[in-house]
Structures are given as structure tokens and as C-alpha cells.
C-alpha positions as CSV (number, residue, x, y, z in Angstrom):
1,M,-81.2,-47.2,4.8
2,S,-84.7,-45.6,4.7
3,D,-87.9,-47.5,4.7
4,T,-88.7,-46.7,1.1
5,D,-85.4,-48.1,-0.2
6,R,-86.2,-51.7,0.6
7,P,-87.8,-53.6,-2.2
8,E,-90.6,-55.1,-0.1
9,D,-91.7,-51.6,1.0
10,R,-91.9,-50.1,-2.5
11,P,-95.4,-49.6,-3.9
12,A,-96.5,-52.0,-6.6
13,P,-97.0,-50.4,-10.0
14,T,-100.5,-49.9,-11.0
15,P,-101.9,-51.6,-14.1
16,A,-102.8,-48.2,-15.6
17,A,-99.2,-47.2,-15.6
18,A,-98.2,-50.1,-17.9
19,P,-97.7,-49.1,-21.5
20,T,-100.5,-50.0,-23.9
21,P,-99.3,-52.4,-26.6
22,A,-99.2,-51.2,-30.2
23,P,-102.0,-52.3,-32.4
24,A,-101.1,-55.4,-34.4
25,P,-100.2,-54.7,-38.1
26,N,-102.5,-56.0,-40.7
27,A,-101.2,-59.2,-42.3
28,V,-102.5,-60.6,-45.6
29,E,-101.6,-64.1,-46.5
30,S,-101.9,-65.6,-50.0
31,P,-100.7,-69.0,-51.2
32,D,-98.4,-69.1,-54.3
33,E,-97.0,-72.0,-56.2
34,V,-93.3,-71.8,-56.7
35,T,-90.8,-73.9,-58.6
36,I,-87.5,-74.9,-56.9
37,R,-84.7,-76.2,-59.1
38,R,-81.0,-75.9,-59.6
39,A,-79.8,-74.0,-62.7
40,P,-76.3,-73.7,-64.1
41,K,-74.5,-70.4,-64.4
42,F,-74.1,-70.0,-68.2
43,G,-71.2,-67.5,-67.9
44,V,-69.1,-69.9,-65.9
45,F,-69.7,-72.8,-68.4
46,I,-68.9,-70.5,-71.4
47,L,-65.7,-69.1,-69.8
48,G,-64.7,-72.6,-68.7
49,G,-65.1,-73.9,-72.2
50,A,-63.1,-71.0,-73.6
51,V,-60.2,-71.7,-71.2
52,L,-60.3,-75.4,-72.0
53,G,-60.3,-74.6,-75.7
54,F,-57.2,-72.4,-75.2
55,L,-55.5,-75.1,-73.3
56,A,-56.3,-77.7,-76.0
57,T,-54.9,-75.3,-78.6
58,L,-51.7,-75.0,-76.6
59,V,-51.3,-78.7,-76.3
60,I,-52.0,-79.3,-80.0
61,V,-49.6,-76.6,-81.2
62,T,-46.9,-77.9,-78.8
63,L,-47.3,-81.4,-80.1
64,T,-47.3,-80.4,-83.8
65,M,-44.4,-77.9,-83.8
66,D,-41.9,-80.5,-85.0
67,I,-43.9,-81.7,-88.0
68,D,-42.1,-81.1,-91.3
69,R,-44.2,-78.7,-93.3
70,G,-42.2,-78.8,-96.5
71,D,-41.5,-75.5,-98.3
72,Q,-43.7,-73.4,-95.9
73,Q,-42.2,-70.7,-93.9
74,D,-41.5,-71.5,-90.3
75,A,-43.9,-69.7,-87.9
76,S,-43.0,-69.0,-84.3
77,F,-44.7,-70.8,-81.4
78,G,-46.5,-67.6,-80.3
79,T,-47.8,-66.9,-83.8
80,L,-49.3,-70.3,-84.1
81,V,-50.8,-70.3,-80.6
82,G,-52.3,-66.8,-81.3
83,Y,-53.9,-67.9,-84.6
84,F,-55.2,-71.3,-83.5
85,S,-56.4,-70.0,-80.1
86,L,-59.0,-67.9,-82.0
87,W,-60.5,-71.2,-83.2
88,G,-59.9,-73.1,-79.9
89,V,-61.4,-70.4,-77.7
90,T,-64.4,-70.0,-80.0
91,I,-65.1,-73.8,-80.2
92,G,-64.5,-74.2,-76.5
93,A,-66.9,-71.4,-75.5
94,F,-69.6,-72.9,-77.9
95,A,-69.1,-76.3,-76.4
96,G,-69.4,-74.9,-72.8
97,A,-72.6,-73.2,-73.8
98,L,-74.0,-76.4,-75.2
99,V,-73.1,-78.3,-72.0
100,A,-74.8,-75.6,-69.9
101,I,-78.0,-75.8,-72.0
102,V,-78.1,-79.6,-71.8
103,L,-77.5,-79.5,-68.0
104,D,-80.3,-76.8,-67.7
105,R,-82.8,-79.0,-69.5
106,V,-81.9,-82.1,-67.4
107,L,-82.2,-80.1,-64.1
108,A,-85.5,-78.5,-65.3
109,R,-87.1,-82.0,-65.3
110,R,-86.1,-82.5,-61.7
111,A,-87.8,-79.3,-60.6
112,A,-90.2,-79.5,-57.6
113,R,-93.4,-77.5,-57.4
114,L,-94.3,-76.3,-53.9
115,T,-96.9,-74.1,-52.3
116,A,-95.5,-71.2,-50.4
117,E,-97.4,-68.6,-48.4
118,R,-96.7,-65.0,-49.1
119,V,-97.3,-62.7,-46.2
120,A,-97.7,-59.0,-46.9
121,V,-97.6,-57.0,-43.7
122,E,-99.0,-53.5,-43.7
123,P,-97.9,-51.3,-40.7
124,A,-100.6,-49.8,-38.5
125,E,-101.6,-46.3,-39.6
126,E,-102.0,-44.7,-36.2
127,T,-99.1,-43.5,-34.1
128,L,-98.7,-43.8,-30.4
129,D,-98.5,-40.8,-28.0
130,G,-95.0,-39.5,-27.8
131,E,-93.7,-41.4,-30.8
132,V,-91.3,-39.5,-33.0
133,E,-92.4,-39.4,-36.7
134,D,-89.0,-38.6,-38.2
135,Q,-86.1,-40.7,-36.8
136,G,-83.4,-38.8,-38.8
137,D,-80.3,-40.3,-40.3
138,A,-78.9,-43.1,-38.2
139,T,-75.5,-42.9,-39.8
140,G,-75.0,-39.2,-38.8
141,P,-72.6,-38.0,-36.1
142,V,-73.4,-39.0,-32.5
143,E,-73.7,-36.1,-30.1
144,R,-72.5,-36.5,-26.5
145,T,-75.0,-35.4,-23.8
146,D,-72.9,-36.2,-20.7
147,R,-70.7,-33.1,-20.8
């Protein structure tokens, strides 16, 4: 082993050789008032109401199939479900929308107002020596340099 290979014999790096830190970016802070609250998803309530309306129609038609209708023509189960499901789905979707609106109003009363700080960071305008301006496409093919 030579004398320069031992760690205690290596020369200490000079402070001038240390890289200079990049200038700090400019940060602008501004307080904003925000409202935090829970809100229902209206589409889920409307769709859920429509499904419940269809299921209610199915139950009602099933329970009333054996009722004597007198001289009226007998309609099949599918025909009755198809016709009355138009009403059931519509009423169910409307009821689901009403439930979502009421729930939204109730949850709006419980909303909390908080102060949040918005920080806008502007990058430093100057570039460091040796910095590459265009980094290229990071998703492109990787070239091997160890051939």
C-alpha cells in the first residue's frame, strides 16, 4: 500500500472546492380563509334512490300480481315491472336528490372556517455554472455507456 492510499495521509479538501449552494427561491406567503366541510355526492344519492325505487316497484308488483282485476286483460310480470318501474325509478331518483340536498344543508351548518397560509414559490432566475438548461424527455430510451 502506498503512503497516499491511507485515509489519514490524504490531503483535506479545501473550503474553496466545496460547491456553492444554490440561491434560495423567493417564497411569498399570504393568509387565506378556507371553509372545511363534508358534502354528499349527489350522483350517488340519485342513483341509489333510483335503484331503491326499482326494487320497491319489483316488490309491489310481485305482491299485487294475484289481485283479481275483473275483466281487464292479464299482463305479464315483465310488462308490469317495466311500466311501473318508470314511475318507481323516477320517484326514487327524486327522493334521493331531496335527501342529498337536505344532507348538504345540514352539513353546511357544521362547516369550519380556518386560516391557511398559501405559499407561492418562485424559482431562482439565475442558473449555476455547468447546469444543463434542457433536461430532455425522462421517459425516453436509456442509452448504455458501459460498452
